[in-house]
C-alpha positions as semicolon CSV with decimal commas, in nm:
position;residue;x (nm);y (nm);z (nm)
1;X;10,104;17,565;13,031
2;X;10,436;17,563;13,111
3;X;10,370;17,466;13,455
4;X;10,165;17,143;13,363
5;X;10,483;17,014;13,143
6;X;10,693;17,045;13,372
7;X;10,486;16,861;13,673
8;X;10,442;16,602;13,386
9;X;10,835;16,587;13,404
10;X;10,880;16,575;13,698
11;X;10,594;16,298;13,797
12;X;10,732;16,052;13,521
13;X;11,134;16,125;13,622
14;X;11,045;16,018;13,957
15;X;10,818;15,729;13,862
16;X;11,127;15,611;13,694
17;X;11,289;15,573;13,975
18;X;11,014;15,458;14,158
19;X;10,962;15,120;13,944
20;X;11,359;15,120;13,866
21;X;11,606;15,319;14,062
22;X;11,756;15,178;14,369
23;X;11,518;15,009;14,633
24;X;11,311;15,065;14,380
25;X;10,990;14,777;14,285
26;X;11,224;14,554;14,033
27;X;11,474;14,576;14,289
28;X;11,228;14,484;14,559
29;X;11,091;14,217;14,370
30;X;11,424;14,122;14,294
31;X;11,575;14,110;14,656
32;X;11,234;13,887;14,752
33;X;11,340;13,566;14,445
34;X;11,658;13,621;14,662
35;X;11,508;13,592;15,006
36;X;11,304;13,287;14,942
37;X;11,616;13,118;14,761
38;X;11,851;13,216;15,054
39;X;11,542;13,009;15,307
40;X;11,548;12,721;15,126
41;X;11,894;12,645;15,114
42;X;11,900;12,777;15,488
43;X;11,626;12,498;15,552
44;X;11,824;12,205;15,346
45;X;12,123;12,325;15,544
46;X;11,932;12,316;15,866
47;X;11,861;11,918;15,731
48;X;12,187;11,852;15,647
49;X;12,313;11,957;16,023
50;X;12,067;11,733;16,154
51;X;12,168;11,422;16,042
52;X;12,469;11,490;16,070
53;X;12,449;11,556;16,458
54;X;12,258;11,212;16,442
55;X;12,540;11,069;16,319
56;X;12,767;11,237;16,563
57;X;12,587;11,072;16,865
58;X;12,599;10,749;16,674
59;X;12,937;10,764;16,644
60;X;12,982;10,859;16,980
61;X;12,744;10,629;17,187
62;X;12,700;10,341;16,962
63;X;12,960;10,079;16,881
64;X;12,770;9,889;16,584
65;X;12,761;10,187;16,394
66;X;13,128;10,257;16,365
67;X;13,180;9,906;16,276
68;X;12,950;9,888;16,000
69;X;13,124;10,246;15,883
70;X;13,433;10,099;15,913
71;X;13,302;9,738;15,721
72;X;13,131;9,943;15,427
73;X;13,321;10,239;15,396
74;X;13,714;10,166;15,541
75;X;13,633;9,803;15,400
76;X;13,784;9,648;15,723
77;X;13,713;9,313;15,873
78;X;13,687;9,146;16,176
79;X;13,917;8,872;16,277
80;X;13,805;8,558;16,192
81;X;13,570;8,700;15,900
82;X;13,613;8,497;15,582
83;X;13,721;8,728;15,273
84;X;13,652;8,540;14,935
85;X;13,775;8,756;14,620
86;X;13,629;8,719;14,348
87;X;13,767;8,688;13,991
88;X;13,663;8,768;13,599
89;X;13,593;8,423;13,434
90;X;13,883;8,495;13,180
91;X;14,125;8,440;13,569
92;X;14,267;8,811;13,479
93;X;14,329;9,098;13,714
94;X;14,121;9,376;13,484
95;X;14,421;9,680;13,435
96;X;14,422;9,976;13,207
97;X;14,517;9,938;12,889
98;X;14,863;10,044;12,791
99;X;15,064;9,928;12,477
100;X;15,306;9,604;12,604
101;X;15,722;9,700;12,544
102;X;15,791;9,545;12,250
103;X;16,038;9,341;12,338
104;X;16,158;9,111;12,669
105;X;16,357;9,453;12,788
106;X;16,148;9,635;13,080
107;X;15,934;9,343;13,176
108;X;15,931;9,206;13,461
109;X;15,914;8,846;13,550
110;X;15,533;8,886;13,687
111;X;15,418;9,042;13,401
112;X;15,499;8,794;13,158
113;X;15,350;8,471;13,422
114;X;15,003;8,395;13,382
115;X;14,852;8,431;13,673
116;X;14,780;8,128;13,934
117;X;14,441;7,953;13,863
118;X;14,173;8,093;14,127
119;X;13,818;7,948;14,143
120;X;13,534;8,218;14,180
121;X;13,411;8,247;14,561
122;X;13,676;8,048;14,693
123;X;13,770;8,153;15,054
124;X;14,170;8,313;15,105
């Protein structure tokens, strides 16, 4: 009888470590999930890397692509292009709201003047 109890305790002890121990079943499942997440992240990064490689080739070999990036991202224009400046209907620039000074001190003449009249959509 005593041998049966000891054997049962040993089996339970070993079973506990098989399930919950280091490199056990639960740890193995957690590592499989982590591996799956890392593979998905790796696939995403490979796709980003491929698009960056294609863009690098375009930058090296395609002048029209460089021009489009300069125009869209950097706001550059070519000589001879017409530039249109659009203003809001009131004809004022929108500035961050700040409390105006109580007296005329500290204001520049530019701040007190009204902005010049401009037509929306007219070339500069």
